[in-house]
GUTOR-540092 format. One record per residue: x, z, y of N, C-alpha, C in turn. Coordinates in steps of 0.05 Angstrom, whole numbers, plus 32768, in hexadecimal, padded with zeros to 4 digits. Example, Ala and Ser with C-alpha at 12.3 -4.5 7.8 and 13.67 -1.06 7.14 Angstrom:
residues 2
8108809C7F8E80F6809C7FA68108809C7FBE/8101808E7FD38111808F7FEB8102809D8001/
END
This chain:
residues 153
81057F47813980FB7F5C812881127F648115/81177F7D8113812C7F87810281237F8780E5/81367F8480D381307F8580B681237F9F80B0/810E7F9E80A081007FB6809880E87FBD80A9/80E37FAD80BE80CD7FB480D080B57FA280CC/80B57F9180B8809F7F7F80B480877F8E80A9/808C7FA2809880767FB3808D80737FCC809D/805A7FD5809F80557FED80AF805F800680A1/8061801B80B18068803580A58053803D8091/803A803780968024803D8084802980308069/80318016806A803780088051804E80148042/8063801D8051807A802A8044807280448036/8061805480448058806D803780488066801E/8037805280208027804B8009803880417FF1/804C80307FF7805D80267FE1806B803C7FD3/8075804F7FE2808380667FD5807080777FC5/8059807D7FD18045808E7FC3803C80817FA9/803680677FAB802D80587F94804280577F7E/805C80547F86807180547F728072806F7F63/806D80857F71806D809F7F64805580A07F50/803E80987F5A802680997F49802980877F30/803680717F348039805D7F1E804C80677F08/805C807B7F0E806F80867EFA806080977EE6/8048809F7EED803880B17EDC802780A07EC9/801E80AB7EB3800B809C7EA27FF280967EB2/7FE7807E7EAD7FCF80757EBC7FB980897EB9/7FAE80917ECF7F9880A47ED07FA080C17ED5/7FBA80C67ED27FC380E27ED77FC280E77EF5/7FB980FF7EFC7FB581067F187FCE81117F25/7FCF810C7F3F7FE581167F517FD781227F69/7FE081397F717FD581467F897FE5813D7FA1/7FD8813F7FB87FE681387FD17FFE81497FD6/7FFC81647FD2801581747FD5802C816C7FC3/802581657FAA803A815C7F97804781427FA2/803781307FAA804181167FB58051811A7FCE/8048812B7FE0805681317FF98071813E7FF3/807181517FE0808A815F7FD9809E814B7FCE/809581387FBD80A681247FB280B281127FC8/80A181097FDA80AA80F87FF080BE81078001/80B98120800780CC812F801880E68135800A/80E781337FEF810081377FE1811581227FE7/810C810B7FF0811F80F67FF7811B80EC8013/810580F4802080FF80EC803B80F48104804A/81068116805380FE8130805E80EB812E8076/80EB8118808480DA8114809B80BE810A8095/80B88106807B809E80FC80738088810F807C/807381048088805D8114809280468116807D/8040812E8075802A81328061800F8129806D/800C812E80877FF3812580947FF081078094/800680F9809A800580DC809A800280D1807E/800F80DE806B800D80D6804F7FF080DA8046/7FE380EF804E7FC780F480477FB580DE8051/7FBA80D5806A7FAA80C080757FAE80A68065/7FC680A0805E7FCC8088804E7FBF80898033/7FC180A080267FB580A4800B7F9780A1800C/7F8B80AC80217F6E80AA80247F65808D8028/7F74807E80377F6E8062803B7F7080528021/7F85805880127F89804B7FF87F7280527FE5/7F68806A7FE67F5280727FD57F3880647FDE/7F3380637FF87F1B805580027F1C80387FFA/7F33802C7FF97F3680107FF37F37800A7FD5/7F37801E7FC47F37801A7FA77F5280187F9A/7F6780197FAA7F8280187F9F7F8880327F8F/7F7D80487F997F7F80627F8C7F63806C7F85/7F61807E7F727F48808C7F6C7F4C80A87F75/7F3880B37F827F3880CF7F8B7F2880DF7F78/7F3380F57F6F7F2581077F5C7F2281227F6A/7F0A812A7F6F7F0481427F7E7F05815B7F6C/7F0581727F797F04818B7F6B7F1E81997F6A/7F1E81B17F5E7F3681C27F5E7F4C81B57F4E/7F4681A57F3A7F5A81987F2A7F5C817A7F32/7F5481747F4A7F5381587F537F6E814E7F5C/7F6D81367F657F8581297F6F7F80810B7F72/7F9580FB7F6F7F9380DE7F717FA180D17F59/7F9680BA7F527FA280AA7F3D7F9F808D7F46/7FAF807C7F387FAD805F7F3F7F9180557F38/7F8780427F497F6D80367F447F6D80227F2D/7F8480177F277F8780057F107FA480077F07/7FA97FFE7EEE7FC580007EE47FD97FF37EF6/7FF17FFE7EF680077FF47F08800D7FD77F04/80097FCC7EED800F7FB07EE87FF97F9D7EF3/7FE37FA97EFC7FCD7F9A7F097FCB7F9E7F27/7FD97FB27F317FD87FB97F4D7FEE7FAB7F5C/7FE77F9B7F707FFB7F8B7F7E7FFF7F957F9B/80157F8C7FA6801A7F937FC280057F867FD4/7FF97F707FCC7FE37F647FDB7FCC7F787FDD/7FC57F857FC67FB07F987FC77FB57FAE7FDC/7FCD7FB77FDD7FD57FCC7FF07FD37FC1800D/7FDE7FAA80127FDE7F9E802D7FC17F998037/7FB07F8F80257F957F8A802D7F867FA48035/7F8B7FB980267F7E7FD3802D7F897FDF8046/7FA47FE080487FB07FEF805E7FB37FDF8078/7FB87FC580757FBE7FB5808D7FA67FA58097/7F907FA580887F797F9680917F7E7F788092/7F8C7F6D807F7F937F51807F7F7A7F41807C/7F767F2D808D7F5F7F1B808B7F687EFF8094/7F647EED80817F6C7ED180887F577EC4809A/7F417ED0809E7F2C7EC580AF7F2F7ECD80CD/7F407EE180D27F437EEC80ED7F507ED780FF/7F477ED681177F527EC3812B7F6B7ED08139/7F7F7EC0813D7F977ECA814B7F927ECF8169/7F7D7EC381747F787EC681907F637EDC8197/7F517EE081857F3A7EF1818A7F3D7F0C817B/7F347F2181887F337F3B817B7F1B7F3D8169/7F087F2C816E7EEF7F2C815F7EF17F1B8146/7EDB7F1981377EDB7F09811E7ED97EEB8122/7ED17EE2813A7ECE7EC5813E7EE57EB9814D/7EEB7EA081477F007E9181547EF47E7D8168/7EFF7E7D81807EF37E6A81947EFA7E4D818D/7F0D7E47817C7F157E2C81757F0B7E238159/7F027E36814A7EF67E31812F7F037E1A8120/7F1B7E1E81167F297E0B81057F377DF48113/7F357DF3812E7F427DDE813D7F5D7DE78149/7F667DFE81427F7E7E09814E7F957E07813A/7FA97DF881427FC17DF481307FD17E0E812D/7FD17E1E81427FDF7E38813F7FD17E49812A/7FB77E4B812B7FA87E5B81187FAD7E5080FB/7FAD7E3680F87FB27E2A80DD7FCE7E3180D4/7FE27E3080E67FFD7E3780DF7FFF7E5480D7/7FF47E6680E77FF57E8280E27FE67E8980C8/7FD07E7C80C37FC17E8180AA7FD27E788092/7FE07E6280957FF17E59807F80077E6E8079/80137E79808E80277E8D808A801B7EA6807D/80047EAE80867FF67EC5807A7FEF7EC0805D/7FE67EA880567FE07EA2803B7FF97EA48029/80107E9A803380297E9B802480317EB98020/802E7EC8803580357EE5803580247EF38020/800A7EEE80207FF87EFB800D7FFD7EF27FF0/80037ED87FED800A7ECE7FD380237EDB7FC8/80377EDF7FD980507EEC7FD0804B7F097FC9/803A7F177FD880337F337FD280237F357FB8/80127F207FB380027F207F9A80137F1F7F81/802B7F147F83803D7F117F6C804C7F2A7F66/804B7F3E7F77805B7F567F7480497F6D7F6B/804B7F757F53803B7F8C7F49804A7FA67F4D/803C7FBB7F4D80487FD67F4F805A7FDB7F37/80527FD17F2080627FD57F08807D7FC67F0A/807D7FAE7F1680967F9F7F1980A97FAD7F2D/809E7FB97F4280AF7FC87F5580BB7FE07F46/80A97FEE7F3880B280077F2B80C880017F16/80C67FEB7F0880DA7FE47EF480F57FE07F00/80F67FD77F19810F7FD17F27811B7FEB7F33/810A7FFE7F3A811480157F49811180307F3B/810580307F2380FE80497F168116805C7F14/812D80527F0D814480647F0A814F806D7F25/814780617F3B815180697F55813E807D7F64/812680807F59811380927F66811A80AF7F60/811680C17F73811B80DD7F6E810880E77F57/811280FA7F48810281067F3380EB81167F3F/80D8811D7F2D80C2812E7F3680CC81487F43/80BD81527F5680C4816B7F6180AD817E7F5C/80B481977F5A809E81AB7F55809481B57F70/807A81BB7F70806E81C47F89806381E07F85/
END
């Protein structure tokens, strides 16, 4: 696996979008066209359709709040210092420590007797614990001066 391929493209879109939203005062709304224009300012190949899908999933999962109407848009579901990368991974990637590595369904044919499942679960627990320690605010504090400025739409 090449460096940078551990996280999905969906996760990458979300991380960038959330970084933009976190730069604004908590509760301030951002429209999808504004967000897409900002992303395209440094990533010309960004897809507004794909971004829309990611944003909708984040809103359904509670990471974002959706505000309807002519003056609507999206805002963070909680302050940036409370929002973790684990929150994002759980919503977008469907992380479940109960899932079996062998079965596509919810049940495991070995039910706790599988050393591979125990090993994989341990790795997943460490992964989720590491993501839990990283807040959106901590990421933003490290990269704020490197992010492109707002763009007008």
